[in-house]
ZAZA-352028 format. One record per residue (C-alpha): x, y, z. Coordinates in pm, 1 decimal. Each point is the difference from the previous one (the first is absolute). Last residue first. Example, Ala and Ser with C-alpha at 12.3 -4.5 7.8 and 13.67 -1.06 7.14 Angstrom:
2
PT, 1367.0, -106.0, 714.0
PT, -137.0, -344.0, 66.0
END
This chain:
339
PT, 13056.2, 12251.9, 9013.9
PT, -155.8, 48.0, -341.5
PT, 15.1, 368.6, -4.5
PT, 215.2, 4.5, -343.8
PT, 285.2, 154.3, 208.9
PT, -68.1, -304.9, 259.4
PT, 53.0, -244.3, -290.0
PT, 313.6, 146.3, -155.7
PT, 159.7, -38.9, 380.8
PT, -102.3, -347.1, 38.4
PT, 103.5, -110.5, -346.7
PT, 360.5, 183.1, 88.4
PT, 47.5, -216.3, 305.7
PT, -115.2, -310.4, -172.9
PT, 246.3, 83.9, -251.1
PT, 57.9, 68.4, -376.9
PT, -287.4, 214.4, -12.2
PT, -193.8, 124.8, -318.7
PT, -349.5, -7.1, 205.0
PT, -160.0, -228.8, -247.6
PT, 321.6, -194.7, -58.7
PT, 25.0, -46.6, 397.0
PT, -359.5, -89.9, -12.6
PT, 90.7, -287.3, -293.0
PT, 291.4, -135.2, 177.8
PT, -221.8, -51.5, 336.6
PT, -274.4, -187.5, -217.8
PT, 264.3, -198.3, -169.3
PT, 143.9, -113.8, 353.4
PT, -330.1, -35.5, 140.1
PT, -139.2, -240.6, -291.4
PT, 322.6, -211.4, 29.4
PT, -35.2, -25.3, 404.2
PT, -339.5, -126.9, -78.6
PT, -267.6, 210.2, 120.9
PT, -248.5, -34.4, 303.4
PT, 71.4, 395.8, 137.9
PT, 179.5, -73.3, 310.4
PT, 167.3, -321.8, -122.6
PT, 138.1, 180.3, -307.6
PT, 100.1, 300.1, 202.0
PT, 183.2, -227.4, 276.6
PT, 223.1, -138.7, -320.7
PT, 37.5, 301.3, -161.7
PT, 151.0, 153.6, 312.9
PT, -203.1, 257.2, 221.7
PT, 147.2, 330.7, 111.2
PT, -299.2, 124.4, 87.6
PT, -15.0, 258.3, -273.0
PT, -8.4, -284.4, -224.7
PT, -292.5, -140.9, 168.2
PT, -192.6, 294.5, -39.6
PT, 111.8, 48.2, -362.1
PT, -115.3, -338.9, -84.3
PT, -354.6, 42.6, 179.2
PT, -42.3, 337.3, -188.9
PT, 73.4, -185.6, -299.6
PT, -253.1, -286.6, 76.3
PT, -268.9, 275.1, 36.9
PT, 83.2, 148.1, -317.5
PT, 172.2, 314.7, -40.0
PT, -151.2, 329.4, -57.1
PT, 151.5, 185.5, -281.9
PT, 130.0, 348.7, 102.1
PT, -105.3, 309.6, -184.0
PT, -253.4, 93.7, 280.8
PT, 278.3, 17.3, 264.1
PT, -43.1, -257.0, 253.8
PT, -207.8, -54.2, 336.2
PT, -127.6, -272.4, 175.3
PT, 134.6, -320.2, -159.7
PT, 189.4, -140.2, 287.4
PT, 356.4, -153.7, 16.5
PT, 159.2, -69.9, 362.6
PT, 146.4, 269.7, 156.3
PT, 325.0, -52.6, 131.3
PT, 94.3, -27.4, 371.0
PT, 266.0, 192.5, 178.9
PT, -255.5, 254.8, 118.9
PT, -252.6, -238.7, 110.2
PT, 275.2, -244.9, 179.8
PT, 54.8, 326.9, 252.7
PT, -374.0, 54.9, 30.2
PT, -41.7, -369.9, 98.6
PT, 272.0, 8.4, 261.6
PT, -133.0, 337.4, 134.0
PT, -332.5, -180.8, 59.7
PT, 161.4, -303.8, 167.7
PT, 181.7, 208.5, 225.2
PT, -306.1, 185.0, 107.8
PT, -172.3, -325.9, 42.6
PT, 297.5, -99.0, 228.1
PT, -34.8, 322.0, 186.6
PT, -361.0, -98.4, 104.8
PT, -339.4, -26.0, -162.2
PT, -82.2, -345.9, -32.9
PT, 208.4, -290.8, -152.4
PT, -140.7, -336.8, -102.1
PT, 310.3, -208.9, -27.9
PT, -76.7, -335.0, -211.0
PT, 30.7, -378.9, -4.5
PT, -86.7, -253.7, -237.0
PT, 182.9, 163.8, -333.2
PT, 130.6, -266.4, -192.5
PT, 266.1, -60.0, -332.1
PT, 224.8, 308.5, 2.6
PT, 64.9, -25.7, 387.7
PT, 35.3, 357.1, 174.2
PT, -160.6, -119.7, 301.9
PT, -225.6, 222.5, 220.6
PT, -154.4, 129.0, -278.8
PT, -129.3, 367.7, 0.3
PT, -355.0, 173.6, 76.6
PT, -44.1, 372.9, 59.5
PT, -245.1, 194.6, 198.3
PT, -116.9, 362.4, 87.4
PT, 198.4, 230.0, -240.8
PT, -238.7, -39.7, -286.9
PT, 29.3, -370.2, -52.3
PT, 298.9, -151.7, -71.0
PT, 124.1, -319.9, -173.4
PT, 331.6, -156.8, -23.0
PT, 201.9, -269.6, -154.1
PT, 338.1, -2.1, 91.4
PT, 336.6, 172.3, -119.3
PT, -107.4, 85.6, -346.1
PT, 215.2, -148.6, -325.1
PT, 34.0, 150.0, -332.2
PT, -231.5, 282.1, 80.0
PT, -344.4, 69.6, -160.5
PT, -249.5, 296.6, -4.0
PT, -395.2, 9.9, 15.3
PT, -229.6, 252.4, 62.2
PT, -322.7, -166.3, -26.1
PT, -275.3, 215.5, -189.9
PT, -226.5, -262.0, -179.2
PT, 237.9, -43.9, -261.3
PT, 309.1, -85.2, 239.8
PT, -266.2, -289.9, 148.4
PT, -44.1, -106.8, -379.2
PT, 386.1, 27.5, -57.8
PT, 86.2, -204.4, 341.2
PT, -266.9, -277.5, -25.7
PT, -68.8, -180.2, -294.8
PT, 268.5, 141.7, -228.4
PT, 284.3, 2.6, 234.9
PT, -102.5, -319.2, 211.6
PT, -7.8, -214.3, -298.3
PT, 286.5, -206.5, 124.5
PT, 146.7, 173.8, 293.6
PT, 286.7, 214.4, -120.3
PT, -153.8, 296.9, 118.4
PT, 43.7, -124.5, 321.0
PT, 335.2, -153.2, -3.0
PT, 131.5, 315.6, -141.6
PT, -116.9, 226.7, 345.4
PT, -306.2, 171.4, -15.0
PT, -49.4, 311.6, 186.7
PT, -377.1, 96.9, 74.6
PT, -169.6, 346.7, 26.5
PT, -377.5, -15.7, 39.8
PT, -199.3, 326.8, 111.0
PT, -376.0, -40.2, 115.9
PT, -237.0, 197.3, -213.3
PT, -308.3, -260.1, 60.6
PT, 83.8, -98.2, -385.8
PT, 349.6, -98.8, 143.4
PT, -154.8, -182.7, 274.2
PT, -211.1, -204.5, -257.3
PT, 273.3, -59.9, -228.9
PT, 199.8, -114.9, 293.9
PT, -278.9, -236.4, 113.5
PT, 0.9, -163.7, -362.2
PT, 369.0, 0.6, 3.0
PT, 30.0, -234.0, 342.5
PT, 66.6, -314.1, -178.2
PT, 230.2, 125.1, -212.6
PT, 313.8, -241.5, 86.5
PT, -178.0, -318.7, 114.1
PT, 14.7, -6.5, 363.4
PT, 211.5, -33.4, 291.1
PT, 274.4, 161.2, -244.2
PT, 370.1, -65.9, 51.8
PT, 91.4, 220.9, -200.7
PT, 49.4, 370.8, -73.2
PT, -225.2, 309.2, 34.2
PT, 142.9, 278.1, 223.9
PT, -348.5, 193.4, 118.4
PT, -132.2, 338.0, 79.9
PT, -396.7, 71.3, 2.9
PT, -144.8, 357.5, 72.6
PT, -279.1, 207.8, 136.6
PT, -273.8, -223.3, 146.1
PT, 115.0, -349.2, 56.2
PT, -277.6, -237.2, 154.3
PT, -87.4, -215.5, -263.0
PT, 366.5, -69.1, -158.1
PT, 150.2, -30.2, 397.0
PT, -267.1, -252.4, 80.3
PT, 64.6, -208.1, -321.3
PT, 364.1, 24.0, 112.0
PT, -96.2, -133.2, 323.5
PT, -206.6, -281.2, -143.5
PT, 274.0, -105.0, -222.1
PT, 250.3, -42.7, 303.4
PT, -268.3, -239.0, 173.7
PT, -49.9, -202.9, -299.2
PT, 400.9, -16.4, -43.7
PT, 39.2, -118.7, 349.5
PT, 115.5, 198.4, 286.1
PT, -25.0, 378.8, 89.0
PT, 242.5, 130.6, 236.6
PT, -83.1, 314.8, 172.8
PT, 215.5, 305.7, 61.0
PT, -113.1, 319.7, 167.7
PT, -88.0, -262.5, 277.3
PT, 342.6, 84.3, 136.4
PT, -140.8, 350.4, 158.7
PT, -254.7, -246.5, 232.5
PT, -270.3, 176.6, 184.1
PT, -15.4, 292.8, -244.2
PT, 68.3, -246.2, -266.2
PT, -282.1, -239.8, 90.9
PT, -267.4, 279.5, 51.5
PT, 71.8, 119.3, -343.9
PT, 17.5, -338.9, -187.9
PT, -311.5, -105.2, 183.2
PT, -154.3, 328.9, -143.9
PT, 116.1, -30.9, -343.7
PT, -120.8, -358.4, 12.1
PT, -349.2, 88.1, 159.6
PT, -19.7, 278.1, -271.8
PT, 74.0, -236.6, -261.2
PT, -256.4, -267.7, 123.4
PT, -288.3, 248.9, 16.9
PT, 64.9, 94.7, -361.5
PT, -27.6, -362.3, -66.9
PT, -332.1, -55.6, 192.8
PT, -135.7, 299.9, -175.0
PT, 128.1, -143.6, -322.8
PT, -154.7, -325.9, 64.4
PT, -334.2, 148.6, 96.9
PT, -13.8, 195.0, -287.7
PT, 70.4, -293.0, -236.6
PT, -239.5, -197.1, 168.3
PT, -287.2, 292.4, -78.5
PT, 88.0, 17.4, -353.6
PT, 5.7, -384.4, -57.7
PT, -353.0, -31.2, 190.6
PT, -125.7, 282.0, -242.2
PT, 170.2, -197.4, -296.7
PT, -142.6, -327.1, 116.0
PT, -373.5, 168.7, -19.8
PT, 6.0, 189.3, -302.5
PT, 241.1, -178.0, -185.3
PT, -148.7, -338.3, 88.0
PT, -327.8, 65.1, -140.8
PT, -268.6, -66.4, 230.1
PT, -55.3, -380.3, 31.4
PT, -332.2, -130.2, -92.4
PT, -253.3, -208.1, 197.1
PT, -315.5, -188.4, -68.7
PT, -326.8, -0.1, 160.9
PT, -256.5, -265.7, -20.7
PT, -321.1, 157.2, -5.1
PT, 172.1, 304.7, -144.1
PT, 192.6, 310.0, 49.5
PT, 386.8, 8.8, -68.3
PT, 216.4, 12.2, 323.5
PT, 322.4, 204.1, -87.4
PT, 334.8, -87.3, 120.7
PT, 289.8, 178.7, 133.4
PT, -189.0, 256.1, 188.7
PT, 96.5, -116.4, 362.7
PT, -342.1, -101.5, 85.9
PT, -27.3, -169.1, -318.1
PT, 314.3, -209.7, 41.6
PT, -88.2, -69.4, 385.9
PT, -340.2, -151.1, -99.2
PT, 160.7, -190.0, -314.2
PT, 237.8, -150.0, 270.7
PT, -278.1, -110.4, 222.5
PT, -189.9, -154.1, -305.6
PT, 283.2, -196.7, -139.5
PT, 90.4, -131.2, 336.7
PT, -391.4, -108.9, 58.3
PT, 25.8, -144.7, -350.5
PT, 293.9, -209.9, 82.0
PT, 388.2, 74.1, -167.7
PT, 143.5, -171.7, -310.1
PT, 57.9, 377.1, -166.9
PT, -187.0, -75.9, -289.5
PT, -282.0, -220.2, 152.5
PT, -65.0, 305.6, 288.2
PT, 2.2, 233.0, -300.8
PT, -266.2, -204.7, -148.6
PT, -208.5, -50.4, 304.6
PT, 21.3, 403.1, 65.4
PT, -148.8, 27.9, -354.0
PT, 229.8, 158.4, -250.1
PT, -25.8, 291.3, -191.3
PT, 346.1, 38.5, -83.9
PT, 247.3, -337.1, -45.7
PT, 368.5, 141.3, -17.2
PT, -53.4, 301.3, 218.1
PT, -234.7, -194.3, 223.5
PT, 265.3, -278.9, 70.5
PT, 257.2, 303.7, 64.9
PT, -261.4, 123.8, 261.6
PT, -28.8, -347.3, 123.3
PT, 374.2, -65.3, 44.5
PT, 61.4, 351.2, 185.6
PT, -318.7, -70.7, 205.6
PT, 166.0, -344.9, 143.3
PT, 332.8, 173.0, 33.2
PT, -93.5, 282.6, 227.4
PT, 2.3, 337.7, -176.8
PT, 269.7, 248.3, 102.7
PT, 202.4, 102.0, -306.1
PT, 226.4, -304.9, 47.9
PT, -296.2, -218.8, -16.5
PT, -67.0, 123.0, -345.3
PT, 346.3, -118.7, -99.9
PT, -31.1, -338.6, 142.5
PT, -337.1, -34.5, -169.5
PT, 139.3, 53.5, -311.3
PT, 295.2, -221.0, 37.9
PT, -221.2, -251.4, 124.5
PT, -229.1, 28.3, -292.8
PT, 251.9, -12.5, -270.0
PT, -75.2, -315.7, -169.8
PT, -343.1, 88.0, -16.9
PT, 83.6, 326.1, -192.9
PT, 209.5, -208.7, -218.1
PT, -277.2, -232.8, -64.9
PT, -276.4, 270.7, -41.4
PT, 287.7, 166.2, -274.7
PT, -12.2, -303.8, -192.4
PT, -375.8, -47.4, -8.2
END
């Protein structure tokens, strides 16, 4: 009874969802009603849906012809919905294929538009994108279309919550795309960022390094497109340049390579001597933050520890590594294969 009331309360939501698959609203509601009330007469379904008998009859005929509903034999025929995972699953697959084809067409048209625009107007090698939503969509497009390598400078401000695109990155890593990311100290000190985003991405295959400070935010997909913020504000990112193949794009690629050479690798438990003791995940995060030059206060905020706990853990780690300075601790951790 409780489940029936719950489903009834969601009737409009279910109807709207099925309508998104190409079913007219009335047909979608009637199909959902039949799922809730199998083997119903047409008059009963009409009552459940609050429509006339003739309306219910026409809708049932359409659903039967589309294979969503079966008509049971009898003097007064009853109706039963075909299993949703069978018929709706097929409809979802068709819609996903259609959307995939449409998305690919849009990408092809955009590339054609850019190529023809650049031929007619060389200045079109640089576009301006306004608004955080549009910037986010451009970044999504770059992740989806990259074929070989994604390079990036990661630093605030962010148009989305840091780590928002981690799932997309992990999928592309599994596709064989290389990701090389340099984080600045503000990025690794972002509360929860290290353990919830950076280290999981590193475990998936991301090549990550850290610099105390980066000159700008930057994302480069292959050698075909890059995006950088117009403003250097630390609090907002409302406008960005999208840069297509040009000497400017070449210069940004060289800037990335120069910063990559100067950056320090982030901690990663990828290989170590067999006799080494594998550190716990929070110790790996602590080592990464120490390698990034973070203060105890910033480490505490990043890992969600108190300052006292952070100082105690740093002292314990240095004692374990037999180090008297943080620099010595970094050297000892590297010798053990921890970083």
